[in-house]
C-alpha positions as CSV (number, residue, x, y, z in Angstrom):
1,X,0.0,0.0,0.0
2,X,1.5,3.3,-1.0
3,X,1.5,6.4,1.1
4,X,-1.6,8.0,-0.6
5,X,-3.6,4.8,-0.1
6,X,-2.7,4.8,3.6
7,X,-3.8,8.5,3.9
8,X,-7.1,7.6,2.1
9,X,-7.6,4.7,4.4
10,X,-7.0,6.8,7.5
11,X,-9.4,9.5,6.2
12,X,-12.1,7.0,5.6
13,X,-11.6,5.5,9.0
14,X,-11.8,9.0,10.5
15,X,-15.0,9.8,8.6
16,X,-16.5,6.6,9.8
17,X,-15.6,7.4,13.4
18,X,-17.0,10.8,13.1
19,X,-20.2,9.4,11.7
20,X,-20.4,6.8,14.6
21,X,-20.2,9.4,17.2
22,X,-22.8,11.8,15.6
23,X,-26.6,11.5,16.2
24,X,-27.3,9.5,13.0
25,X,-24.5,7.1,13.6
26,X,-25.6,6.6,17.2
27,X,-29.1,6.0,16.1
28,X,-28.1,3.3,13.5
29,X,-25.7,1.6,16.0
30,X,-28.5,1.7,18.6
31,X,-31.0,0.2,16.2
32,X,-28.7,-2.5,15.1
33,X,-28.0,-3.4,18.7
34,X,-31.7,-3.5,19.6
35,X,-32.7,-5.7,16.7
36,X,-29.7,-7.9,17.3
37,X,-30.5,-8.5,20.9
38,X,-34.2,-9.2,20.1
39,X,-33.2,-11.8,17.4
40,X,-30.6,-13.5,19.5
41,X,-33.0,-13.8,22.5
42,X,-35.4,-15.7,20.1
43,X,-32.9,-18.3,19.2
44,X,-34.2,-21.9,19.9
45,X,-33.3,-24.2,21.3
46,X,-32.0,-22.2,24.4
47,X,-28.7,-23.8,24.5
48,X,-27.9,-22.5,21.1
49,X,-28.5,-18.9,22.3
50,X,-25.4,-16.8,22.5
51,X,-25.8,-15.4,25.9
52,X,-22.5,-13.8,26.2
53,X,-23.0,-11.9,22.9
54,X,-26.5,-10.7,24.2
55,X,-24.8,-9.5,27.4
56,X,-22.1,-7.6,25.5
57,X,-24.6,-6.1,23.2
58,X,-26.7,-5.0,26.1
59,X,-23.6,-3.5,27.7
60,X,-22.9,-1.4,24.5
61,X,-26.6,-0.5,24.5
62,X,-25.9,1.5,27.7
63,X,-23.9,3.8,25.4
64,X,-26.2,3.6,22.4
65,X,-29.7,3.7,23.9
66,X,-31.5,6.1,21.5
67,X,-33.3,3.4,19.6
68,X,-34.2,1.6,22.8
69,X,-35.8,4.7,24.2
70,X,-37.8,5.1,21.0
71,X,-38.9,1.4,20.9
72,X,-40.0,1.6,24.5
73,X,-42.1,4.7,23.8
74,X,-43.7,3.1,20.8
75,X,-44.4,-0.1,22.9
76,X,-46.2,2.1,25.5
77,X,-48.3,3.8,22.8
78,X,-49.1,0.4,21.2
79,X,-50.3,-1.0,24.6
80,X,-52.5,2.0,25.3
81,X,-54.0,1.7,21.9
82,X,-54.5,-2.0,22.1
83,X,-55.8,-1.9,25.6
């Protein structure tokens, strides 16, 4: 890899990092964690469930909680409308 390719690669990594710490990036990461956790919890049989991955994702969700907050709010609205 030549020097320009290395510079371009670092620039791309910096752009991705900047995106990931911004509101849109945090939302996307949060949504991915939320959906991933939900799907992993559904795995059957239970002994095939990757519990350590679920726990790690829940740990990360403490940093990226935006989608969890939205999903919880929408659940509350659905329960009120369904009740």
